[in-house]
SETORMAR-558088 format. One record per residue: x, y, z of N, C-alpha, C, CB in turn. Coordinates in steps of 0.001 Angstrom, whole numbers, padded with zeros to 6 digits, always signed. Glycine has a CB too. Layout:
// SETORMAR-558088
XYZXYZXYZXYZ;...
//
This chain:
// SETORMAR-558088
+000847-001169+000000+000000+000000+000000+000895+001236+000000-000965-000004+001220;+000502+002237-000725+001289+003457-000770+001214+004167+000570+000805+004378-001899;+002273+004865+000915+002396+005469+002237+001280+006471+002522+003741+006150+002369;+000903+007291+001541-000127+008298+001822-001479+007647+002098-000249+009277+000647;-001801+006547+001401-003056+005831+001682-003002+005184+003059-003330+004758+000601;-001848+004637+003413-001684+004030+004732-001882+005080+005823-000290+003375+004861;-001334+006258+005631-001476+007338+006610-002938+007746+006747-000621+008555+006206;-003600+007973+005621-004992+008420+005668-005926+007347+006232-005454+008822+004277;-005613+006084+006019-006455+004995+006540-006192+004703+008013-006229+003731+005729;-005094+005216+008579-004742+004922+009971-004549+006184+010807-003479+004088+010019;-005319+007220+010474-005253+008460+011251-005680+008161+012680-006153+009574+010622;-004901+008656+013622-005102+008517+015062-004880+007099+015576-006485+008959+015418;-005002+006082+014750-004656+004737+015183-003148+004584+015203-005297+003679+014269;-002515+005090+014150-001066+004980+014038-000405+006327+013774-000705+004011+012937;-001026+007149+012952-000398+008402+012521-001083+009616+013144-000430+008513+010995;-000253+010514+013648-000710+011772+014232+000194+012876+013708-000698+011721+015802;-000098+014104+014115+000739+015234+013713+001402+015852+014940-000097+016296+012956;+002592+016353+014717+003326+017107+015732+003531+018497+015168+004703+016420+016110;+003021+019510+015893+003178+020892+015440+004567+021376+015820+002083+021816+016050;+005294+021828+014817+006652+022337+015022+006696+023733+014423+007745+021391+014370;+006670+024750+015287+006552+026149+014875+005267+026306+014064+007802+026607+014044;+005374+026689+012802+004176+026847+011964+003952+025627+011074+004293+028107+011098;+004866+024676+011132+004770+023485+010293+004282+022298+011102+006122+023166+009651;+003979+021214+010386+003566+019965+011000+004496+018848+010540+002095+019638+010652;+004686+017886+011431+005473+016701+011118+004564+015497+011337+006782+016615+012003;+004552+014580+010382+003751+013360+010520+004527+012402+011418+003439+012704+009114;+003840+011861+012431+004460+010978+013415+003772+009613+013387+004386+011600+014836;+004580+008571+013393+004086+007208+013588+004125+006981+015091+004951+006119+012789;+002950+007067+015735+002954+007036+017207+003229+005644+017754+001624+007537+017746;+003050+004597+016956+003355+003258+017462+004864+003054+017596+002757+002186+016537;+005647+003818+016823+007106+003751+016916+007694+005020+017534+007709+003519+015534;+006845+006036+017698+007253+007354+018176+008397+007886+017320+007671+007293+019664;+008129+007897+016005+009148+008350+015063+008515+009167+013943+009916+007152+014481;+009326+010018+013337+008860+010821+012204+008676+009948+010986+009840+011958+011895;+007703+010319+010169+007494+009633+008905+008135+010491+007821+005962+009382+008621;+009071+009904+007117+009750+010604+006037+009117+010163+004721+011293+010320+006051;+008650+011126+003966+008063+010838+002655+008993+011436+001618+006594+011416+002521;+009659+010554+000876+010596+011047-000128+010105+010789-001543+011951+010407+000066;+008801+010585-001693+008198+010409-003009+007825+011791-003540+006943+009463-002946;+008442+012242-004641+008173+013602-005129+006748+013781-005660+009161+013954-006221;+006056+012703-005920+004687+012795-006442+003700+013140-005329+004278+011473-007119;+003992+012729-004110+003082+012983-002990+003241+014425-002524+003351+011996-001817;+002126+015136-002492+002105+016508-002001+001938+016443-000477+000946+017351-002681;+003031+016609+000231+003026+016459+001685+002107+017481+002353+004445+016598+002234;+002104+018717+001854+001251+019763+002429-000223+019404+002279+001535+021119+001761;-000593+018880+001130-001987+018477+000905-002351+017288+001786-002219+018128-000579;-001407+016375+001970-001635+015220+002838-001885+015679+004275-000430+014251+002785;-001097+016602+004761-001265+017117+006124-002596+017850+006255-000100+018058+006501;-002950+018629+005242-004236+019351+005260-005395+018357+005307-004369+020276+004014;-005318+017282+004537-006356+016255+004538-006432+015561+005898-006092+015224+003430;-005272+015314+006518-005252+014702+007846-005965+015602+008859-003798+014432+008297;-005715+016909+008797-006358+017857+009716-007864+017869+009489-005778+019280+009534;-008282+017858+008220-009717+017838+007895-010395+016583+008424-009922+017936+006383;-009654+015472+008505-010210+014205+008993-010138+014091+010517-009473+013033+008356;-009661+015139+011198-009658+015156+012655-008478+014462+013302-010890+014540+013146;-007319+014580+012729-006122+013963+013290-005759+014617+014625-004944+014071+012299;-005197+013828+015541-004689+014374+016804-003431+015187+016502-004387+013229+017843;-003347+016366+017097-002192+017228+016898-001523+017435+018260-002605+018601+016245;-000251+017102+018335+000532+017280+019557+001423+018491+019380+001376+016011+019886;+001613+019232+020467+002469+020419+020371+003850+020198+020981+001800+021595+021053;+004084+018995+021515+005378+018690+022108+005659+017196+021954+005417+019111+023605;+006900+016825+021612+007223+015402+021489+007057+014642+022807+008643+015241+020987;+007232+015349+023934+007083+014695+025231+005648+014247+025495+007537+015628+026332;+004685+014893+024858+003275+014558+025069+002813+013372+024217+002411+015764+024766;+003655+012939+023289+003298+011770+022469+003213+010535+023353+004335+011549+021327;+002308+009602+023025+002221+008376+023825+003478+007526+023674+000988+007562+023419;+003696+006673+024664+004843+005771+024599+004676+004828+023412+004997+004969+025922;+005776+004491+022714+005662+003613+021537+005211+002205+021937+007012+003539+020790;+004398+001614+021075+003955+000235+021313+004863-000760+020596+002499+000050+020849;+005589-000297+019594+006543-001139+018871+007947-000703+019268+006336-001040+017314;+008570-001500+020099+009910-001181+020573+010924-001786+019605+010135-001709+022027;+011849-000985+019101+012867-001564+018213+013756-002537+018988+013731-000447+017567;+014168-003583+018313+015030-004563+018967+016474-004142+018844+014829-005960+018368;+017265-004632+019748+018692-004333+019735+019398-005357+018875+019279-004319+021169;+020306-004913+018044+021074-005823+017208+021918-006772+018028+021952-005049+016266;+022228-006405+019278+023039-007268+020131+022267-008513+020553+023512-006501+021363;+020925-008468+020423+020113-009619+020801+020193-010740+019769+018671-009196+020989;+020635-010416+018571+020679-011398+017493+022098-011939+017388+020216-010774+016140;+022272-013250+017466+023626-013776+017276+024088-013500+015849+023677-015298+017581;+025339-013153+015724+025860-012839+014398+026050-014115+013604+027186-012066+014498;+025355-014179+012503+025595-015265+011562+026228-014621+010337+024260-016055+011200;+026960-015405+009586+027606-014803+008426+027843-015852+007350+028932-014139+008827;+027948-015354+006137+028305-016179+004986+029708-015781+004575+027284-016007+003797;+030486-016757+004162+031832-016470+003685+031856-016425+002172+032825-017511+004202;+032606-015481+001648+032864-015403+000216+034358-015556+000034+032339-014056-000407;+034743-016476-000822+036159-016765-001027+036513-016490-002480+036495-018234-000643;+037515-015654-002678+038049-015388-004017+039483-015890-004033+037972-013850-004391;+039780-016779-004944+041124-017351-005040+042058-016368-005731+041097-018697-005803;+043319-016371-005303+044357-015527-005899+045321-016448-006644+045111-014665-004803;+045690-016055-007871+046599-016858-008693+047792-016016-009133+045860-017430-009926;+048931-016677-009309+050104-015964-009806+050028-015864-011324+051412-016672-009367;+051088-015340-011934+051093-015108-013384+051017-016401-014189+052338-014342-013780;+051374-017533-013564+051310-018823-014257+049994-019559-014002+052475-019700-013827;+049079-018937-013263+047791-019548-012982+047791-020456-011763+047346-020320-014162;+048893-020505-011035+048983-021333-009844+048336-020589-008674+050465-021694-009526;+047509-021291-007900+046831-020672-006767+047853-020310-005693+045744-021614-006192;+047818-019031-005287+048766-018558-004287+048080-018078-003011+049604-017445-004862;+046777-018106-002977+046083-017665-001781+044620-017388-002051+046743-016436-001219;+044016-016652-001122+042586-016350-001234+042265-015097-000434+041725-017544-000744;+041167-014478-000802+040595-013384-000026+039284-013927+000526+040381-012059-000899;+039159-013901+001840+037947-014391+002488+037241-013204+003116+038268-015489+003557;+035976-013012+002764+035174-011923+003329+033914-012509+003941+034819-010859+002246;+033464-011891+005017+032243-012333+005686+031137-011315+005442+032481-012530+007206;+029968-011802+005075+028778-010974+004942+027914-011278+006157+028008-011248+003582;+027720-010277+007020+027012-010485+008282+025612-009907+008228+027787-009864+009436;+024800-010291+009213+023425-009804+009273+023286-008547+010122+022522-010882+009815;+024409-007978+010605+024364-006735+011365+025714-006044+011271+023981-006997+012845;+025738-004784+011689+026996-004040+011715+027922-004650+012762+026747-002534+012012;+029208-004581+012494+030191-005163+013398+030912-004085+014186+031195-006006+012624;+031258-004426+015420+032197-003591+016146+033554-004288+016066+031741-003357+017644;+034574-003682+016605+035932-004211+016461+036075-005588+017096+036936-003254+017082;+035403-005828+018221+035504-007126+018891+034842-008234+018076+034870-007054+020278;+033680-007941+017514+032979-008933+016703+033752-009204+015409+031542-008456+016385;+034354-008152+014838+035174-008317+013641+036324-009286+013919+035721-006951+013164;+037005-009076+015042+038140-009938+015392+037692-011374+015651+038863-009388+016626;+036531-011541+016285+036014-012888+016545+035749-013626+015232+034722-012818+017389;+035103-012952+014289+034804-013572+012995+036096-013843+012228+033862-012670+012160;+037053-012930+012284+038325-013138+011584+039101-014310+012171+039178-011870+011644;+038993-014539+013477+039647-015725+014065+039016-017007+013521+039545-015697+015618;+037714-017005+013346+037028-018165+012756+037493-018362+011313+035481-017981+012808;+037582-017260+010549+038031-017356+009161+039488-017807+009088+037860-016007+008449;+040321-017343+010002+041724-017740+010044+041845-019243+010307+042479-016941+011127;+041059-019726+011255+041051-021156+011545+040600-021947+010319+040134-021458+012745;+039609-021428+009607+039121-022070+008380+040245-022137+007337+037894-021300+007808;+041005-021051+007207+042102-021018+006231+043159-022061+006554+042740-019628+006189;+043521-022172+007846+044562-023109+008256+044107-024566+008204+045023-022777+009649;+042839-024826+008488+042382-026220+008584+041694-026748+007347+041458-026359+009726;+041039-025880+006574+040257-026346+005419+040891-025941+004095+038839-025800+005492;+041150-024657+003926+041665-024183+002633+043088-024667+002362+041627-022662+002584;+043978-024425+003314+045390-024730+003098+045977-025447+004318+046183-023438+002801;+045544-026689+004591+046079-027383+005775+047564-027710+005586+045277-028684+006052;+048290-027667+006665+049713-028022+006695+050567-027145+005798+049890-029455+006292;+050163-025905+005577+050966-024970+004790+051246-023735+005630+050247-024585+003465;+052406-023142+005409+052699-021878+006066+051938-020770+005364+054219-021587+006069;+051233-019956+006127+050407-018904+005544+050787-017544+006102+048929-019181+005799;+050638-016536+005286+050699-015155+005735+049270-014634+005645+051716-014283+004871;+048780-014046+006736+047387-013593+006785+047357-012107+007099+046572-014394+007842;+046585-011380+006303+046458-009939+006453+044983-009597+006645+047053-009191+005220;+044715-008710+007594+043347-008322+007921+042977-007025+007218+043177-008171+009437;+041699-006876+006916+041177-005635+006355+041324-004531+007403+039684-005798+005912;+041697-003335+006991+041904-002247+007941+040601-001638+008441+042747-001177+007311;+039511-001806+007719+038231-001256+008156+037703-002077+009320+037207-001234+006993;+037293-001409+010403+036881-002155+011584+035499-002767+011437+036909-001262+012788;+034705-002342+010454+033363-002893+010313+033263-003966+009223+032392-001782+010014;+034406-004369+008662+034418-005384+007617+035318-006529+008045+034889-004791+006268;+034757-007722+008111+035563-008899+008440+036054-009499+007138+034746-009949+009275;+037329-009319+006855+037909-009797+005614+039388-010094+005832+037715-008765+004480;+039857-011198+005278+041259-011594+005379+041818-011881+004001+041417-012824+006287;+043098-011578+003822+043834-011984+002634+044839-013025+003088+044536-010762+001922;+044764-014206+002496+045629-015317+002869+046583-015572+001707+044797-016603+003219;+047876-015558+001983+048890-015833+000968+049646-017087+001395+049867-014612+000780;+049694-018048+000493+050477-019250+000795+051734-019232-000067+049643-020556+000544;+052783-019820+000427+054032-019887-000326+054554-018524-000705+053845-020710-001562;+054499-017564+000203+054902-016196-000124+056372-016123-000533+054648-015274+001065;+057193-017036-000028+058610-017037-000386+058849-017547-001800+059392-017878+000596;+057875-018177-002400+058012-018689-003763+057440-017737-004810+057331-020032-003877;+056846-016642-004379+056273-015687-005324+057381-014873-005970+055260-014758-004622;+057159-014383-007189+058162-013535-007830+058409-012293-006984+057717-013137-009254;+059652-011869-006941+059977-010701-006138+060941-009809-006896+060573-011115-004786;+061118-008622-006372+062013-007654-006984+062667-006865-005858+061251-006711-007983;+063981-006760-005909+064695-005971-004913+064689-004516-005339+066145-006484-004724;+064345-003656-004418+064368-002220-004675+065337-001616-003683+062936-001572-004555;+066433-001079-004176+067473-000520-003317+067339+000993-003231+068866-000901-003837;+066209+001422-002746+065979+002846-002588+066365+003275-001189+064518+003199-002875;+066792+004511-001128+066994+005105+000193+065736+005903+000512+068292+006017+000242;+065611+006322+001755+064430+007070+002156+064312+008369+001362+064473+007367+003655;+065435+009008+001065+065376+010266+000323+064929+010048-001105+066725+010954+000339;+065320+008915-001706+064888+008633-003080+063389+008313-003128+065702+007459-003669;+062903+007706-002078+061506+007313-002026+060582+008520-002113+061228+006537-000754;+060967+009646-001486+060107+010806-001449+060398+011827-002535+060218+011450-000133;+061315+011537-003460+061592+012473-004562+060770+012051-005771+063124+012509-004916;+059548+012554-005817+058658+012219-006933+058742+013323-007917+057197+011997-006479;
//
């Protein structure tokens, strides 16, 4: 159902107005939150005028709004589950040299949760992807993204010696 029809069909049951200076704000009183209408076709002023004509409750202070009946849940209440995405890395000869493992989670991560998931991914790399191999593991620098780059056989990869001094490095 379109938002404006939902508002007009649920006046005072769910939607009320909050007077703010000379303007009005549409409030979802079951959540005690503002209703944002970003559809350019809907004339918000006409919608508010129609709500007033239909006898909508008008509050002059947010403190006077009733307590919300729909309480938002905390993301901490949901155990973090995640899917792993693995992209294999190959050298110039097509030989597999490692992988990038990223986790797609069902909520935002903090630094502790990121580290917990990365430890699980690290264990997966050592036991499933590349058992009995020496690995170099690098973590994503973003604290909200659980992602690891795993390189195996790093000593066998092509290399190049660069004999620069610090002064040469900064002379661009």
